[in-house]
C-alpha positions as CSV (number, residue, x, y, z in Angstrom):
1,Q,-0.1,-0.4,-0.2
2,G,0.8,3.3,-1.1
3,A,3.7,2.0,-2.8
4,D,5.1,3.2,-6.8
5,V,6.5,-0.3,-8.8
6,Q,9.1,1.9,-11.2
7,A,10.6,-0.9,-14.1
8,D,12.0,1.5,-17.2
9,Y,12.3,-1.3,-19.9
10,V,12.1,1.2,-22.6
11,P,15.4,2.1,-23.3
12,L,16.7,-1.8,-23.4
13,L,13.6,-2.9,-25.3
14,N,13.8,-0.2,-28.3
15,S,18.6,-1.0,-28.0
16,L,17.2,-4.8,-29.1
17,A,13.9,-4.4,-30.5
18,A,16.3,-2.5,-33.6
19,Y,17.6,-6.3,-34.3
20,G,14.0,-8.6,-33.7
21,W,14.9,-8.9,-30.0
22,Q,10.6,-8.9,-28.3
23,L,9.9,-9.3,-24.3
24,T,8.7,-12.4,-23.6
25,C,8.3,-12.5,-19.9
26,V,9.4,-10.5,-16.6
27,L,9.9,-12.7,-13.5
28,P,10.8,-10.8,-10.1
29,T,13.5,-13.0,-7.9
30,P,13.3,-13.1,-4.5
31,V,16.2,-10.7,-4.6
32,V,15.4,-7.7,-2.5
33,K,17.6,-4.9,-1.7
34,T,17.4,-1.7,0.5
35,C,19.0,1.7,0.1
36,R,19.6,4.0,2.7
37,E,16.2,6.2,1.5
38,G,14.6,3.3,2.8
39,N,13.6,2.2,-1.5
40,L,13.4,-1.0,-2.5
41,S,14.7,-2.7,-4.7
42,T,14.5,-6.0,-7.2
43,K,16.2,-8.3,-9.3
44,Q,13.6,-9.5,-12.1
45,I,15.1,-12.2,-15.3
46,V,14.3,-10.6,-18.6
47,F,13.5,-12.9,-20.7
48,L,14.2,-12.1,-24.5
49,Q,13.6,-13.8,-28.1
50,R,13.5,-12.8,-31.4
51,P,11.7,-14.6,-34.3
52,S,13.4,-17.4,-36.4
53,L,14.5,-16.0,-40.1
54,P,13.0,-18.8,-42.7
55,Q,15.8,-20.4,-43.8
56,K,16.7,-21.4,-47.8
57,A,15.8,-24.9,-48.7
58,K,18.9,-26.6,-49.1
59,K,18.9,-29.4,-52.3
60,K,19.8,-32.8,-52.0
61,E,20.8,-34.0,-55.0
62,S,20.2,-37.9,-55.4
63,K,23.3,-40.1,-56.2
64,V,22.2,-42.7,-58.7
65,S,25.4,-44.5,-58.8
66,N,25.7,-47.1,-61.8
67,L,26.9,-50.2,-60.7
């Protein structure tokens, strides 16, 4: 109650978006730190993914052996 949650992922997401990365999930961890002013901070695990690029189908050359 009365707590403000601040998480700014925008700079991270903007820098990785240029390479096709997308945020999929954020998991909080049980790690909690308190600073001198009484502010709490937590560590979080951020999951990103990048869609797979279509790969060119390789032509399989059939080897015919003449015996």
